N, C-alpha and C positions, 0 to 999 in steps of 0.2 A: 269133677274127675279129670285128671290131666290127660293131655293129648295122647301120650305114650299108652296110658291104660286104655283109652278109647280105641286106638289103632290095634293094639294087640289083643283086645277082647272081642274084635270082630271075628266072624266066621271066615274061613279061607274063601277068597273070592274065585269065582269062576265067571270071567268076563271077557270082553273083547280085547283086553290088554295081553292076553296069554298068546305066546308064540311057541310053536313045536320046536323040538330040538332040531328036527330035519330041516326046517325053514332057517334056523339060526346057522346051521352048517352051510347051507346054500349061501346065505348072505355073507358069510366070512370066508368062502372057499375052503370049507372044512378046517376052520381056524388055522388058515395058512400064516406062517410066521411072517411072510411078506406084507401082510395086513396089520401087523402089530404097530400101534401108534403110542403105546405107552404101557406101564405096569405099575403096580403099587401093592399095598398091603393086602388087597383082596385078590388080585391076579392080573392077568393080562387084559389089555384093552385093544380090540380090533376095529378097524374101519371096515364097514360093509354096506350092503345095499339090500332093502327089502324088496319084495316082489313087485310092489308099485313103483319102485325106483327111488324110494326115500333113502338118503344117505344117513347112516346111523353110526353110533359108537357102541360096541358090544363088550361089556365088562363080563368076564368069566372067572368064577372063583376058582383059585388054584387049590388042589387038594391038600397043599401044606399050609394054607393061609390060616392064621389065627382067627380071622373073622369067619363067622359060621352063619347058621340059619337065623339066629336072632337078629344079627345085623341086616342080613338079606331081607328078612320079613319087614323089619322096621323101615328100611329105605324105601322098599316097594310100596308099602302102605302109605308112608308119609308122603311120597312124591305124587302118588295118584290122588291124594286128598288135598295137598296144598299146591296151589298154582300161582305162580308169580312171574313176570317178565324177567326177573333177575335171579331165578333159580333154573337150573338145567332140567329140562323136561324128560321125564322117563316115558318111553313109548310103549315098550313091550317088557315082558319077563318070561322066563322059562325055568322051571324046577323039575324037569323030567329026568328020570334015570339018574338021580342023585346030583344032577347039575344045579347050579345056582347061577343064573345069566340074567344080566340087566341090560336092556337095550335103550340107549338114550338118543336124543337129538344130536346130530353131529355138529360140533363147534369148529367151524372151518379155520379160525385163526389160533386155535390151540389155547395154550395156558398164558396167563398174564406174565408169568415168569419168562417164558420164551421171548416175549417182547421187551423184557428189561434188561437181559443178559444171557449169555450162553448160546446164542444163535446168531444166524446172519440176517435176521429180520430187520427191516428199517426201524430205527429207534421211534418211540412214540414221543409226540410233542407233549409239552406240559399240559396243554388243554386235554389231549387224549388221555394222559395219565390220570388227571383229575376226573374225567368222565369214567374211566374204568374203576377208579377208587370209589366214586359215588355209586356207580352200579352195583359193586360187590356190597357196599354199605346197605343199599336198599334190600338186597337179597338176605343179608344177615339180620337186618332190622325186622324183616318180615318173619323170619324164623323166631327171633326172640319174642315178637308180638304174639306168636302162637305156642309159646312156652317150650321152644325147642333150642337147645344149646348145640352148636355145630361140633365142637370139640376138636377139630383139626383144621383150623383156618390157616391157609398158607397160599402163596402165590401160585402154586401148582394146582390148588383147588378152586381157582378163579379162572373160568374159561371165557373166551372171547368168540363171538359170532362173526359173520362176515362183515357186519357193521361195527365191529369192535365194541358191541354192547357186552358188558361183563355180567356173568352169571355165576353164582355160587354152585359148586358141584361136590360130589362125594360126600353124601350125607349118611353113608353107613355107620359111622361111629357117633352120630348125633344122639343126644340124650334128652329126655324130657327134663325140663327145669324144675326147681323146687315148688312146693305148695306156696299159696300166697302168704302164709304165716311164717315161712322160712326164707333164709337168704341164699341157701346153697344146698346142693345134694352131695353125698359123700360116695365116691366111686373109685375104681381103680384109675390109675394115671394114664392117659393115652394122649399122644400128641407127637409132634415132630420137633427135633432139637433145633433151637433157634427161634422158634415160635412159642414154645410151651410157656404158659403163664407160670411165674414162680411161686405164687401162693398156692395154686392148684397142685403143682409138683410137690411142694413142702407139706401140704396138709391133706391132699385128696379131696378138698372141698371145691366142687365145681360150680360155677355161677355164669350167668351171662357176661359178667365182667371178665371172666376167663377168655371168652372169645374176643372181647374188646382189647385185651393185652396182646393177644395173637395178631389182631388186626392192625395194632400199632406197629408190629414188626413188618408186616406187609407194606404198610405205608412208608416205613424207612427204606424198603426195597424200591419203591416207587420213586422216592426222592433221590437215593443213591445210585440206583442201577446196578446193584451188586447183590450177591448172595448173602443170606443171613449168616453163613458160616463160610469162611474162605481161608483155608490153611496156606494159601500162596502168600498171604500178606504178613506183615509184621505182628508180632504177638498181641499188641494193643489193638490191632485192627481185625483180628481173625472174627471176632464176634461182633456182628453189626449192630445189635441192639446194645451191648455194653459200650461200644465205642461211639456209635451214632448218638445215644442218649447223652452221653458226656459232652460231646461236641455241641449239641443242640443247647444243653444247658448252659454251656459257656458262651452261647450266641455265635458259634462258628458255623452256621448253616452253609455259607459259601464254600467252606473247605470240604464239605462231604457230598455236595450235590453233584449228581451225574454230569460229567463234562459234556455230554451230548446235549444237554438243555441248559447249560449254565449261561451261555452267552445270549440265549433268546428268552429267558425267564426273568421277570423283575424281581429283585431281591426281597421286596416286601410280600410278594406272593409266596416265595419260599419261606419267609420268616413266619407267616401265618400258618402254612402247612406244618412247619416244625412244631409250632405251638400245639396243633391238634395231635401230632405224634407223641409229643411229651404227656399230654393228657391221657392218651390211651395207655402209655407205659408207666404210669404212676405206680409206685410200689404197692400201695394200698388199694384194694378193690373199691373201697368207698370213695377214693379220690378220682376214680376213673369216670368219665362220662358214660352215659347209655349209648347204644348204637344210634338211637334216635337222635341224640344230641351231636354225635359224630357226623351223621347224615346231614343234619341241619348245617352244620359248619362246612363241610365239604360242598354242599349245594351252593351255600353263600360264596365261597371262594370261586367255585366254578362260574357262577353268575359275574362275579367281578371280572374274571379273566376274559369272559366272552364279551364283556361291555368294554374291555380295554381300561379297566379302572382298578389298579391293584389296591389292596387293603392295607396301606402302610402303617396303620396304627396296630396291626396284628402283632407287632414286635413285643407288645406287652404281654401277650400270652406266654411266650417262651422265656422272656427275660425275667419274669417274675420267679422262674424255677432257677435261673442262673444264680440268683443270690444265694441259695443254700450253700453251694460249695465255695463261692467267692467271698462270702461273709459280707457282702454289700447289702444296703437296704434295698427294697423293691424299687424305689425311685432311682437309685444309683445304678442298678442292674439294667433298668429300662434304658437309662441314658447311655449306658455302655453299649447295649445292643444296638440302639439307634445309631450311634457313631459308626459301628461296623457296617451297618446297613446302608448308612449314608456314604461311607467310604467306597463300598462296592457299587452304589448308585452313581457316584461320580466317575468311577473308572469306566462304567458303561455309557456315560454321557446322557443319563436319563434322569428326569425329575417329574414327579407327579403330585397332584394335590392330595390332600389327605381324604381318606374314605372312612366310613364307619367301621368300626372294629367288632369282630367276633372274638372277644377275649374272654378267658376264663383263668382266675387266679388259682394257682396250685398251692397247697400247704407245702411248706419246706419239709423235705424228707431227706434223711441221712442215708448213706450207703450202708446197709445192714450186712451182717455176717452172711445172712442167707443170699443177699445179692451177690457177694463175693464168691459163695459157694456155686451160684448159678453160673458164673463165668468160668470157674476152674473145673467143676466136677460135671456139669450137665451140658451147658449150652456150647461147649467147645467140641462137640461131636463132629465127626467127618461127614462130608457129603450131605449134610442136612438130614441124615437119617435118624429116625427115632430108635432107641436102643434100651435094653434093661441094664439097670445099673443099681448099686447099693446106695441107699440114702434113707431119708425119713419115710419115703414111700417108693415102691417099686414101680418103674415105669414100663408100661407094656410096650413091646416091639411090634408095632403095627403099621407104621408109615414110613414109606421110603419115598424120597423126592425123585421119583420116576414116573409116577402115575400121571395119566392124561387121557382124556377121552372127549 
């Protein structure tokens, strides 16, 4: 029996996790707007303090929210049963007088997104970005290993504690994965523009690989230090996934990397990271890695960075994909990529001995009509907000890029 069925089949809990509405009001100063630290599809999020002094984030369902009792109950039961260092902990809940309130541990450093762009926070170093990416991958892999698909993976749903440890949050829209004899579940399409997996949007078929695709968009944000949708940029750059993927396939990682880390990060590290991104963003689910594989590759690169030994053979991972559009053979594409990396290396005055590679050959894929549709009809939405639109599948409007807890 799947985890979702086990959770929803349990009788309603009466336990130490319950908190009264009176105590929630006290914790948030009666839901004072001055305590609001974010908002999203479920409702506003308040900073507060429990009676014992514990600092918390209180998420209160808005009466107009499309998310309701089912999502509330699922996230509550899920987080009380699944514990992992890279999942945001649920401390209390309240369902008194029609309210739906979830009380989480407070993540002092806010969202991963706020450390990448759009705030005055100090920029993360490349090592810190890898640590955050690895932490988020651990949390997501743990969910997948328990048969849970997150369904709204984005940088706003990755939270950082005081030590910059990354944790996956906002599991309200998560869904139990398919049975062992199936590859996907069919469901209404939910997600956020710029992160939403194309195959999921086109077919309504949800799988763990849908999360992997969304995580690839997050990794691009980590690499580039910009939003997935930015209408201030030229038309070709508005959509980060479309533009960033094209640049990586052409071996132009140096042209898209965040300028705040460009001069302090070795090009071979960037090239390997780019190859991981491309694997996650493969058009076909079957070509994407599992989160366990993504985690393994990120941990390997993080280890190399900590050891000061960049994985310079990693260019093979991204270069193999570059051949698809260029018409080059795999060997020629690798050579082209290596030349570009070496040129950047010389400009920085750095040379390193070769290290073992974590490479993965991708099948050559063409830009399909569906991919072109994703750029023009779906992924070009404003402000990163999910929206309902006409297409092969209706997209549920549930996610706004303002939520934080």
